[in-house]
Every structure is written in structure tokens, then in C-alpha cells.
N, C-alpha and C positions, 0 to 999 in steps of 0.2 A: 504494500499499500504506500501511495505517496500523496501528499496533501499538502498545501501551503496557501496562505492568503495573499491576495494581490498586494495589500498594504505592506506587506513584510519584503517585498521585492521593489516596489515603487516610492516605499517610505512616503506614503500620503496616507494618513490616518482616515479610515472609513472609506477607502477606495472602493469604488463600484465596479471595477473593472475586473476582467478575467484572463485577458490575453497572456500578460506575462505569467501568470500561476499555470496556465495551460502548457506553455511552452517549457516551463521549469519541470513539471511532472512528466511531460514526455521525455525529455532529456534524461531525467533521474532514472526514469524506467527504462530508458533506452528503446523507446517505441515511437512510433509515428501514428497519426490519426487513422491511418490504414489498419492499424491492429486493434482499434478502438470497437467493441461491439456496441455500446450503448452510450449516449451522452444524455443526461437528465438535467432538465433546465427548469427552475423555478424562479419567478420574478414578482414584482409589486406592479400593480396597475389596474386600470378598470377591467381587464379581462387577461387571461395568462398570456404570455408571449407566443407568438408564432415561430415555429422552427425557421423560418425566413429571416425573423429579426436577429438571430443569433450571429449572423455572418459566417457560420461554419461551412456553408456551401461552398464561400468562396475559397475555402482551405481544402476542398475537396472531400466533405464529408456529404455522404448520402443523406438526404432528410429523412428517410426512413428508420435511420439510427439515431434520431434525436427524438427524445420524449418530453413532452411538456406536462407539468404537474402543477396543480394549483398550489398556491403559496400556504394557506392554512393547512392543507391536506399534507404537505410536505413537512410542515411543523408536527402535524399528527403523528406521522411515521417517525419522526425524531425521537418524540416522547415514548411512543410504543416499544419501537424496535431496541432502543438503546436502555431502556428500562428494566426492571425485574420482574414485571407482573405478566402473566400468561392470559389474564383478563383484565382491563381497566377502561376505567373512565378517563377520557381525554378531553381537557379543556385548553383550547387554544385562544390566547388574549393578546392581540398585537396591535401596534398603532395602524396598521394597513394590512392589504393583501389583495386578493383579486375580487372585482365585483363588489368593492367597497366594504369587504368583509374586516370585522374587527374581533368579534367573540364567536367563536363556533365549538361546538362539542360533538363528540364521537363516543361510540362503543366499540371497543377493540377486543377481539378474540383470536385465537390461532386460525380461525375461519376468514378473518379479514377485519377492516376497519370502516364502520358504517356512520356517515355524517348524519346525525339526528335533526339539528336545528343551527340557527345562527340568529343574528340581529334582524330587525325589521328591515327589509330591503328598501323602505322608503325613507329610512332614517339616516340623516347625513354621517360620513365617517366621524366628523368633528365631535359626535356625541357619543363616540367609544371611549372605553376606559383609557387605551393606550394613547390616542389622539389627544385626550384630555390632559393626561400626565406630560406629554411632549410640549403641549401649548403653555402649561405653568411653568415648564422647566425653561422654555425658551423666554416667557416673560421674566422670570427670575435672573436671566442673563447667561444662561448656559445653552449649549446645543442640545437638541432632541436626544442625541446618544449619551447625553451625560446626565440621564434622570437619576442615576444613582446619588448625585449631589443633592438633588430636591429631597430624595428619600433620607439622606442623612441630616439635612437641615431641619427636616420636620420634627426631629426629636427635640430640638430646642423651642418649638413654639406651641402655640394654645390651639389644639384642634377644634375647639368649641367658639372660637371668635368669630365665626359666621353662622348665621341661623337657620338656613335651609339645606336640605341634601343637596349634593352635586350631581347625585344620579337618581334615576327611577329604574325599580327593576319589576318587570311584569313577567312573571315565569322565568324563562331563560333569556329575555330580551332586555337590553340595557339602553337606557335613554338618558344621555347626559345632558348638562344644560348648556353646554357650548353649542353656538351656531356656527362658528369659524374655526379652522385649525390654526395651528401656530399662535404666537403670541397676540394677535389681533383678536383672536377669540376670547383671551382672558381680558383684554381692554373692553371688549364689547359687554362681557358679562358684568365687568365693575360698573360699567354705564348704564346698565338695565337694572341692577340691583341697589346700586348707591355703595357697594362694598368697597373698602379701601384695601387694595392689596399692596399698597406702597408704590414707590416709584419703579419704572421698569429697569431691568438688569441690576437690581439692587444686591444680588450675589450674597445674601445673608447680612447686609449692611443696614437693613431697616427691619423693625420689629413687625411690622404689618406683613412685609414680604415672609419672614420667617413664619409668621402664623398661617399665611397663605399655603406656605409648604406643608405644615402640620395639618391644616385643614383637608387639603388635598390628600395626604397620605391616609388619614383616618377614613375618609369617604371611600376611597379606593379599597381599603382592608374591608370595610363593612360590606361594600357592593361584591366583591370578589367572594367573600365568605358565604353571603346569601346566595350567589350565583352557583358557587361550587355545591351546595346544599340541594339547590333545586337540581342542578343538572345529575347528581348522584341519584337523587329520588327518582328521576326519570329513566336512567340506566339500569339502577339497581345493582351497580358494581362499585364497591367502597374503596377499591385501590384507584388511587387519582394518579394521573400523569399530566403534566403541564407544560405547554411551551409558549414561545412568542415572547416578545419584549417585556409584556406587563408579567410574565411568569418569573422574570429575573428579579422581581421585588422581594428581596429574601425577608424583609420585615413582615410583609404580608404572608409569606408562604409560612413563617413561623406560627402565626395564628391560624392558617388554613390547616395545617397538619395537626393542629389540637382539636378541630371540630369533632364531635361524635360521630358524624356520618363518614369520616375519612379512616379508613384502615390503615392506609400508608400512603406516601407522596413521593414522587420521583419528578424532578425537574432536570433535564439536560443540561450539561454545562454551557455557558454563553458562546454564542459564535465569536470568531475574532475579529470579523469585520462587521459593516452595516447589515445586520440581520440577513446574513445568508443562511437559510435553512440547511441543516449538516445531514439531512435525510435524502438528499437526492441520490445518492448511490444505494441507499436502503431501498428507496422506492424503486430504482431500475432493477435491482437485484429480485426484489420480490415478484415484481411484475414480468420479469424476463429472465427466470433462474437458469434456463437453459441456452442463454445468449441468444435468443431467436428473434432479437431486436423487436419484440413486440411493445409497442408503446402503451403506457398506462393511460386511463381516462384523465383527463386535466382537471376534472372537478369531483370525481367520485372514487372511492377506494375500489380495488380490485380484489378478488378472493385470493386467499394466500396459495402458495404453491403446495404441493404434496412433497414429502411429509408435512403434516400440520402442526406439528409441535414447535412452540415458539423458539425452543433451543435451537432448531433447525435454521429458523429464519436468521438468527445471529451467525 
């Protein structure tokens, strides 16, 4: 196995590219693209990318050997294939995905991964948990990839500084109060409610900004905990696996693992670059175990290969 992140080669943090990493891996394995059975691609956008969007055809790759996988489904494979459970409830919570996905959940068994539900398709992405956390993080002066700083700042603030819930939960569907993504969404929320989140880019230098971080973290913990309980009630499987950017909130995870409905919690390690699901190779292997170049469905999980024991998947 050979793996490396683009940012390790071009020295640009959160680099979105892949070309240098591809060349590095081919050289390290002493292979060419002609030796590759299957390339699995996952991306963020209104729809999953098309094989033509990858540009691999210009390098001689047959499009039939390029498989496109839905972003959240790729996260789901990460949570299940790398985890310890034969059966699991999977919750993917992310800032984005395909088709405006932000929260999706699945039932996973050795027979396959089944998507059960997601957010209201008419709801804006800005109302998702991850997009809301990104927006507050940017308002406080950091990049969306530095949400961990907001989580840490929250420990010094008052989570009850603002009087109303930030999210509504209807069953397994989340509706946040933000109507726009990025920092402008927080500015708009402050204007509509009269709440004072402090000056933009305060980076912990203003008490109202610190309280905003504490309020955000508390609301996310409450909403995630309730969402987990509702999702497990639907699947009937108490083993929980989570993935996506929101699943990296370790403070929230500590609360979730203590829920009576959760018998065990697994969260994959964070990807080294800007939200690159690490399950693309798992997805490709599971859907094409005999190197037949069969492309998985971009939006639904395929049945597992035989033998169906989970240990053989790994």
C-alpha cells in the first residue's frame, strides 16, 4: 500500500489537488496507470463528479475504470470498514456533501450499507450542523478547517449567553437558524436576533465571541446527542460509527459515547487534508473485489461481496 496527501508534496495546507500524490504513489509502487484496476473518486458538490471531470482520460485511463462514489456514502464506508463492529448505525455529519447533504445515516451489516434518511432536501446547506460550525469559526477569525480552535475556546465561555436554540430537530432532520454559509450567516443571525457575538475575527479576544463559541458548542452537543438517539431508535443497532467533519468534535463525542442508547462508538482518524474521505479504496474493493472494474452506484451502497463476514472485507 502507498498513500500520501497532496499537501505533503506541494507544501500547501489543505491542498485540494491530487496530481502530485498520484505520481508519487505510482513511482513508489513502480507502476503506471495501465496497471491500475480501478480509480475511485469522491468529491463535494451539488452532484457527484463525472469521470470526465477527473481528467484521467487525458492520462490514458479508460473511463470504465473510474468509479464515482457519493461523498457521504464514502464517509459511511470509512466509518464501517475501518471500525470494529459487524453491525453498526452510521451517522455522517459534515459541512457539505453531494446534493446538499449535511447529515445522513445508515444501517450497516455484512450484507451492505443502507442509507435510511438525510436532511430535508428543501433545507439550505447553511442550516446544517457542520456548515453552522464553519460559519461561527470563520466569524471568530479562523478558517473553516480550524474548527478545533472554536471547540477549545468554548470551554471558557457561557453556553447560556444566548436564549434560544440554534437548531431544531424533527426526528432525524436538523434545521439550523443560519440562512447563509460562512461568516455572513452569523452576521445575519445577529442582525435578526439582536444577539451580540462580539466583533468579527476576535479570535478569543472578546468575551462575547468566547460566549458565542460556548453557545455553539453546547447547541451542537445537544443536537448531535438527540440526533444519535433518534437514529439508533430507527436502526435498532446500538453500535455507533460516525464520520465527517462534525464527527471530529471530540468534546461532543465524549458526551455521545455516554448516552444510554450507545453501546460503543467508533470515529475514524481525521483525514490529513481538506475532508478527503479515506474510504474510496474500501468502497472500490468492496464493490469490485475481483478487479472486474465494476463501478459502484454513486448514491447508494452496494451489497457486500461473498464471503460476507466483515473481517474478510478488511
